[in-house]
VEXMAR-491053 format. One line per field, with one value per atom (N, C-alpha, C): residue number from 0; atom name; x, y, z. Coordinates in steps of 0.05 Angstrom, whole numbers. Example, Ala and Ser with C-alpha at 12.3 -4.5 7.8 and 13.67 -1.06 7.14 Angstrom:
2
k	[0 / 0 / 0 / 1 / 1 / 1];
a	[N / CA / C / N / CA / C];
c1	[264 / 246 / 264 / 257 / 273 / 258];
c2	[-114 / -90 / -66 / -45 / -21 / 1];
c3	[156 / 156 / 156 / 142 / 143 / 157];
This chain:
65
k	[0 / 0 / 0 / 1 / 1 / 1 / 2 / 2 / 2 / 3 / 3 / 3 / 4 / 4 / 4 / 5 / 5 / 5 / 6 / 6 / 6 / 7 / 7 / 7 / 8 / 8 / 8 / 9 / 9 / 9 / 10 / 10 / 10 / 11 / 11 / 11 / 12 / 12 / 12 / 13 / 13 / 13 / 14 / 14 / 14 / 15 / 15 / 15 / 16 / 16 / 16 / 17 / 17 / 17 / 18 / 18 / 18 / 19 / 19 / 19 / 20 / 20 / 20 / 21 / 21 / 21 / 22 / 22 / 22 / 23 / 23 / 23 / 24 / 24 / 24 / 25 / 25 / 25 / 26 / 26 / 26 / 27 / 27 / 27 / 28 / 28 / 28 / 29 / 29 / 29 / 30 / 30 / 30 / 31 / 31 / 31 / 32 / 32 / 32 / 33 / 33 / 33 / 34 / 34 / 34 / 35 / 35 / 35 / 36 / 36 / 36 / 37 / 37 / 37 / 38 / 38 / 38 / 39 / 39 / 39 / 40 / 40 / 40 / 41 / 41 / 41 / 42 / 42 / 42 / 43 / 43 / 43 / 44 / 44 / 44 / 45 / 45 / 45 / 46 / 46 / 46 / 47 / 47 / 47 / 48 / 48 / 48 / 49 / 49 / 49 / 50 / 50 / 50 / 51 / 51 / 51 / 52 / 52 / 52 / 53 / 53 / 53 / 54 / 54 / 54 / 55 / 55 / 55 / 56 / 56 / 56 / 57 / 57 / 57 / 58 / 58 / 58 / 59 / 59 / 59 / 60 / 60 / 60 / 61 / 61 / 61 / 62 / 62 / 62 / 63 / 63 / 63 / 64 / 64 / 64];
a	[N / CA / C / N / CA / C / N / CA / C / N / CA / C / N / CA / C / N / CA / C / N / CA / C / N / CA / C / N / CA / C / N / CA / C / N / CA / C / N / CA / C / N / CA / C / N / CA / C / N / CA / C / N / CA / C / N / CA / C / N / CA / C / N / CA / C / N / CA / C / N / CA / C / N / CA / C / N / CA / C / N / CA / C / N / CA / C / N / CA / C / N / CA / C / N / CA / C / N / CA / C / N / CA / C / N / CA / C / N / CA / C / N / CA / C / N / CA / C / N / CA / C / N / CA / C / N / CA / C / N / CA / C / N / CA / C / N / CA / C / N / CA / C / N / CA / C / N / CA / C / N / CA / C / N / CA / C / N / CA / C / N / CA / C / N / CA / C / N / CA / C / N / CA / C / N / CA / C / N / CA / C / N / CA / C / N / CA / C / N / CA / C / N / CA / C / N / CA / C / N / CA / C / N / CA / C / N / CA / C / N / CA / C / N / CA / C / N / CA / C / N / CA / C / N / CA / C];
c1	[-283 / -272 / -246 / -223 / -198 / -191 / -169 / -163 / -154 / -143 / -139 / -162 / -183 / -205 / -221 / -218 / -232 / -218 / -195 / -177 / -183 / -187 / -192 / -220 / -239 / -266 / -266 / -252 / -253 / -236 / -216 / -201 / -221 / -237 / -253 / -275 / -286 / -305 / -294 / -269 / -257 / -248 / -241 / -234 / -256 / -281 / -305 / -317 / -314 / -322 / -304 / -280 / -262 / -267 / -273 / -277 / -304 / -325 / -351 / -347 / -333 / -328 / -312 / -290 / -275 / -291 / -309 / -328 / -347 / -357 / -379 / -367 / -346 / -331 / -316 / -307 / -296 / -287 / -301 / -294 / -267 / -252 / -229 / -228 / -209 / -206 / -230 / -235 / -257 / -286 / -286 / -312 / -330 / -352 / -374 / -369 / -348 / -344 / -350 / -362 / -369 / -344 / -346 / -318 / -317 / -292 / -288 / -286 / -301 / -302 / -277 / -265 / -239 / -246 / -234 / -237 / -211 / -214 / -189 / -191 / -174 / -175 / -153 / -159 / -141 / -136 / -112 / -106 / -88 / -82 / -67 / -37 / -25 / 3 / 22 / 39 / 57 / 82 / 86 / 112 / 134 / 158 / 180 / 195 / 203 / 216 / 247 / 256 / 282 / 303 / 323 / 341 / 359 / 365 / 380 / 410 / 423 / 453 / 468 / 489 / 508 / 520 / 519 / 532 / 565 / 571 / 601 / 616 / 640 / 657 / 656 / 670 / 670 / 684 / 677 / 691 / 710 / 737 / 756 / 761 / 754 / 757 / 783 / 792 / 818 / 834 / 860 / 878 / 894 / 894 / 908 / 939 / 953 / 983 / 994];
c2	[947 / 931 / 942 / 929 / 939 / 930 / 942 / 936 / 908 / 893 / 865 / 845 / 851 / 836 / 843 / 868 / 877 / 864 / 865 / 851 / 821 / 809 / 779 / 775 / 792 / 788 / 794 / 813 / 822 / 797 / 786 / 763 / 739 / 735 / 711 / 716 / 738 / 741 / 740 / 753 / 748 / 721 / 707 / 677 / 662 / 667 / 653 / 658 / 684 / 691 / 675 / 674 / 665 / 634 / 620 / 592 / 585 / 603 / 598 / 599 / 621 / 624 / 603 / 592 / 570 / 545 / 538 / 515 / 518 / 543 / 548 / 546 / 557 / 552 / 528 / 512 / 488 / 474 / 452 / 436 / 424 / 417 / 409 / 378 / 371 / 340 / 332 / 305 / 293 / 299 / 312 / 315 / 332 / 321 / 334 / 335 / 323 / 320 / 292 / 291 / 264 / 250 / 221 / 206 / 206 / 207 / 208 / 178 / 176 / 147 / 142 / 118 / 111 / 105 / 119 / 114 / 107 / 90 / 80 / 92 / 108 / 118 / 107 / 97 / 90 / 107 / 116 / 135 / 124 / 136 / 127 / 123 / 104 / 95 / 122 / 125 / 149 / 143 / 158 / 155 / 161 / 144 / 150 / 178 / 190 / 219 / 211 / 220 / 215 / 229 / 213 / 226 / 247 / 267 / 287 / 278 / 294 / 286 / 291 / 275 / 280 / 306 / 319 / 348 / 343 / 364 / 364 / 383 / 382 / 401 / 428 / 448 / 476 / 477 / 499 / 505 / 529 / 529 / 547 / 561 / 587 / 600 / 615 / 624 / 638 / 627 / 624 / 613 / 635 / 640 / 664 / 658 / 679 / 675 / 676];
c3	[429 / 405 / 400 / 403 / 397 / 367 / 360 / 330 / 324 / 343 / 338 / 335 / 352 / 348 / 322 / 319 / 292 / 268 / 269 / 246 / 244 / 268 / 268 / 255 / 263 / 251 / 222 / 214 / 185 / 171 / 181 / 167 / 163 / 188 / 184 / 166 / 161 / 142 / 113 / 108 / 82 / 77 / 95 / 91 / 85 / 99 / 94 / 65 / 57 / 28 / 10 / 13 / -6 / -7 / 14 / 13 / 1 / 3 / -8 / -42 / -49 / -77 / -87 / -74 / -84 / -89 / -69 / -71 / -93 / -98 / -116 / -145 / -148 / -176 / -184 / -165 / -171 / -146 / -141 / -118 / -120 / -97 / -96 / -102 / -122 / -130 / -144 / -139 / -156 / -144 / -123 / -109 / -127 / -130 / -147 / -178 / -188 / -216 / -227 / -249 / -260 / -268 / -264 / -274 / -304 / -313 / -343 / -353 / -371 / -385 / -398 / -395 / -409 / -439 / -454 / -484 / -498 / -515 / -529 / -557 / -565 / -595 / -606 / -633 / -648 / -671 / -676 / -698 / -717 / -740 / -758 / -749 / -760 / -749 / -755 / -735 / -735 / -752 / -768 / -785 / -767 / -771 / -756 / -767 / -750 / -755 / -763 / -784 / -793 / -776 / -768 / -747 / -761 / -742 / -751 / -754 / -773 / -776 / -753 / -747 / -724 / -725 / -702 / -703 / -708 / -725 / -732 / -715 / -716 / -698 / -707 / -694 / -701 / -728 / -745 / -770 / -764 / -764 / -760 / -788 / -790 / -817 / -817 / -795 / -794 / -772 / -775 / -753 / -744 / -718 / -708 / -709 / -714 / -715 / -687];
């Protein structure tokens, strides 16, 4: 058994362990997950946020000579 075949075998074992752990801890997408019920929540009306004042130009304190 040369080093390339040993590395391939070790890589296959590691990849299979990673896939088993990934499926055990969380299936991909919606597979195995219950559907979320659609719920409509009514909250208090949102108060409008007052608009910020318009930005003014730069203030020049000293005028260079």
